[in-house]
LUMFI-947753 format. One line per 3 residues: their letters; for each residue z, x, y of C-alpha. Coordinates in steps of 0.2 Angstrom, whole numbers, plus 5000, padded with zeros to 4 digits. Layout:
# residues N
a = Z:X:Y | ...
//
This chain:
# residues 297
xxx = 4875:6286:5876 | 4857:6284:5871 | 4853:6277:5856
xxx = 4834:6278:5857 | 4823:6287:5844 | 4814:6301:5846
xxx = 4794:6299:5847 | 4795:6308:5829 | 4805:6293:5822
xxx = 4794:6278:5833 | 4779:6286:5824 | 4791:6286:5808
xxx = 4795:6268:5809 | 4779:6261:5813 | 4770:6266:5799
xxx = 4783:6262:5787 | 4783:6244:5796 | 4765:6244:5794
xxx = 4764:6252:5776 | 4779:6238:5768 | 4768:6224:5778
xxx = 4754:6227:5769 | 4763:6233:5751 | 4777:6223:5752
xxx = 4780:6208:5761 | 4764:6200:5751 | 4774:6201:5737
xxx = 4791:6193:5739 | 4790:6180:5728 | 4784:6193:5714
xxx = 4801:6205:5717 | 4812:6189:5717 | 4805:6184:5701
xxx = 4801:6198:5690 | 4807:6212:5701 | 4800:6225:5711
xxx = 4783:6229:5704 | 4780:6246:5695 | 4765:6250:5705
xxx = 4774:6248:5723 | 4787:6261:5714 | 4773:6274:5708
xxx = 4762:6273:5723 | 4777:6271:5735 | 4783:6288:5729
xxx = 4769:6296:5733 | 4772:6295:5751 | 4790:6302:5746
xxx = 4802:6285:5749 | 4815:6287:5736 | 4818:6304:5738
xxx = 4818:6305:5758 | 4838:6316:5758 | 4832:6326:5741
xxx = 4829:6345:5746 | 4810:6352:5747 | 4814:6361:5729
xxx = 4816:6347:5717 | 4803:6338:5728 | 4812:6330:5741
xxx = 4809:6328:5760 | 4826:6334:5767 | 4823:6319:5781
xxx = 4837:6318:5793 | 4849:6300:5787 | 4844:6293:5804
xxx = 4824:6293:5797 | 4834:6287:5779 | 4841:6273:5789
xxx = 4824:6270:5797 | 4817:6266:5780 | 4830:6256:5775
xxx = 4828:6245:5789 | 4809:6243:5788 | 4808:6237:5770
xxx = 4821:6226:5770 | 4813:6220:5786 | 4796:6217:5774
xxx = 4808:6212:5757 | 4823:6201:5766 | 4830:6196:5748
xxx = 4836:6216:5749 | 4830:6222:5732 | 4819:6234:5737
xxx = 4832:6241:5749 | 4846:6243:5736 | 4833:6252:5725
xxx = 4829:6264:5738 | 4848:6268:5745 | 4853:6269:5727
xxx = 4842:6283:5725 | 4842:6293:5741 | 4861:6291:5743
xxx = 4867:6297:5724 | 4849:6309:5722 | 4856:6316:5738
xxx = 4875:6319:5733 | 4866:6326:5716 | 4856:6339:5726
xxx = 4873:6342:5735 | 4885:6346:5722 | 4875:6346:5703
xxx = 4869:6363:5693 | 4854:6370:5697 | 4849:6366:5680
xxx = 4852:6346:5682 | 4847:6345:5699 | 4829:6352:5692
xxx = 4829:6340:5678 | 4835:6323:5684 | 4827:6322:5701
xxx = 4809:6326:5701 | 4808:6311:5690 | 4817:6301:5704
xxx = 4808:6309:5716 | 4790:6303:5707 | 4797:6288:5702
xxx = 4796:6290:5685 | 4818:6288:5681 | 4830:6277:5693
xxx = 4846:6286:5698 | 4862:6275:5699 | 4879:6274:5703
xxx = 4895:6267:5690 | 4910:6264:5700 | 4915:6247:5697
xxx = 4925:6242:5683 | 4930:6225:5673 | 4947:6227:5683
xxx = 4944:6234:5699 | 4929:6236:5710 | 4935:6244:5725
xxx = 4949:6254:5718 | 4941:6268:5713 | 4955:6279:5710
xxx = 4962:6267:5695 | 4946:6268:5686 | 4951:6265:5666
xxx = 4934:6273:5658 | 4940:6290:5651 | 4929:6306:5645
xxx = 4938:6321:5633 | 4930:6335:5627 | 4924:6338:5612
xxx = 4915:6353:5606 | 4904:6356:5621 | 4902:6337:5625
xxx = 4910:6325:5634 | 4914:6308:5624 | 4914:6293:5633
xxx = 4922:6277:5632 | 4925:6261:5641 | 4917:6250:5655
xxx = 4906:6249:5669 | 4904:6230:5677 | 4893:6225:5691
xxx = 4881:6239:5692 | 4865:6239:5699 | 4849:6244:5691
xxx = 4855:6243:5674 | 4839:6234:5665 | 4827:6247:5678
xxx = 4835:6263:5670 | 4832:6253:5653 | 4815:6252:5656
xxx = 4808:6268:5666 | 4823:6281:5660 | 4835:6288:5672
xxx = 4853:6284:5673 | 4870:6284:5683 | 4882:6293:5690
xxx = 4897:6288:5681 | 4913:6290:5685 | 4925:6295:5673
xxx = 4944:6301:5669 | 4946:6317:5664 | 4963:6323:5670
xxx = 4979:6313:5676 | 4983:6297:5685 | 4974:6295:5704
xxx = 4960:6301:5712 | 4963:6321:5706 | 4959:6314:5688
xxx = 4940:6308:5689 | 4924:6317:5687 | 4906:6313:5691
xxx = 4896:6314:5674 | 4876:6309:5674 | 4873:6297:5660
xxx = 4856:6294:5656 | 4858:6275:5650 | 4848:6276:5633
xxx = 4862:6289:5624 | 4868:6283:5612 | 4882:6272:5611
xxx = 4879:6264:5626 | 4875:6246:5627 | 4869:6236:5642
xxx = 4870:6217:5647 | 4863:6209:5661 | 4874:6198:5673
xxx = 4863:6184:5680 | 4870:6180:5697 | 4863:6174:5714
xxx = 4853:6182:5726 | 4846:6198:5725 | 4838:6196:5707
xxx = 4822:6207:5710 | 4834:6222:5704 | 4846:6219:5690
xxx = 4866:6221:5691 | 4874:6221:5674 | 4887:6229:5664
xxx = 4887:6247:5652 | 4900:6248:5639 | 4901:6265:5631
xxx = 4908:6269:5615 | 4910:6287:5610 | 4895:6292:5620
xxx = 4892:6310:5618 | 4885:6318:5635 | 4883:6336:5635
xxx = 4892:6347:5648 | 4880:6352:5657 | 4875:6334:5664
xxx = 4892:6335:5673 | 4891:6337:5691 | 4901:6350:5703
xxx = 4917:6352:5694 | 4929:6341:5682 | 4942:6333:5691
xxx = 4931:6332:5707 | 4922:6316:5707 | 4931:6305:5716
xxx = 4927:6316:5734 | 4907:6317:5728 | 4908:6298:5727
xxx = 4917:6294:5743 | 4901:6309:5749 | 4890:6295:5742
xxx = 4899:6281:5747 | 4901:6286:5765 | 4882:6287:5766
xxx = 4878:6272:5755 | 4886:6262:5767 | 4874:6267:5782
xxx = 4860:6261:5772 | 4868:6248:5767 | 4873:6242:5786
xxx = 4854:6245:5790 | 4846:6236:5777 | 4856:6221:5783
xxx = 4849:6223:5801 | 4833:6224:5793 | 4835:6209:5782
xxx = 4842:6199:5799 | 4827:6204:5807 | 4815:6197:5800
xxx = 4825:6182:5795 | 4827:6179:5814 | 4809:6179:5817
xxx = 4804:6167:5806 | 4819:6156:5814 | 4810:6161:5830
xxx = 4794:6156:5823 | 4800:6140:5817 | 4809:6133:5833
xxx = 4792:6137:5842 | 4781:6125:5829 | 4793:6113:5826
xxx = 4793:6096:5837 | 4805:6080:5837 | 4806:6067:5844
xxx = 4794:6071:5857 | 4803:6088:5859 | 4799:6108:5853
xxx = 4817:6113:5845 | 4812:6129:5857 | 4816:6117:5873
xxx = 4834:6111:5865 | 4846:6124:5875 | 4860:6119:5858
xxx = 4846:6129:5850 | 4838:6138:5862 | 4854:6147:5868
xxx = 4859:6150:5850 | 4844:6160:5847 | 4846:6169:5862
xxx = 4865:6175:5856 | 4860:6179:5839 | 4847:6189:5844
xxx = 4858:6198:5856 | 4870:6203:5843 | 4858:6209:5833
xxx = 4852:6219:5845 | 4870:6226:5845 | 4871:6229:5829
//
């Protein structure tokens, strides 16, 4: 099986690597301390970075997920804190889901602003009682006079502060039916809606993009924000996670490439007891093994 990129994909990769080496890598410390710079988000929108996977009628590129994976790898290679890569994969994975399953009205209301870097788009599924067990979520949404009234809590949600500051929201999984995965719907919930409170979790690592808690207290959301059909949200979410996880894996590879490059540079320069570290078999063999495993990945 041939895993080589096409000529077009190689050119895309080279151009992104050059762009990110100048626009992103020099700002690593700034990103880790202050967050992803707004001017970078707006500038990157001009090359369609946040909307690679969207349809053209909402400002997207209709690019393949191979190209999106290349982009994820190159972003993380430049910003190996992973903050910018997480921002990228959220926009492209969940923008893809909204584009695929959302109504025409919802698509055109939300996605162009995401594509332009004006608004943030994320996913809100994890709850305090469980993370991966999406089918047993407890946040509820009940219909009242053309609105969904949402109550509950989401935890460890990426981009809560970015959504507050930039505008935008999350594709939120809520229970609208019975038990299990067949009673779950997906609703786009603008984070500045009345009844929502957010708080940031001060975690370790990946500090350039926020992680937080979203609480919903009788939040009233118009029916037009329902994504696809009621009680089908679990299936839409699994489609999104399948694509998001590919981009996560690609980003991890990019970050590992950058870190290994730094390590190789160090052992070539560092000398101890009159010997370069690269000339010590124990270190040279480990470096070769790491390079091999990374190439396999």
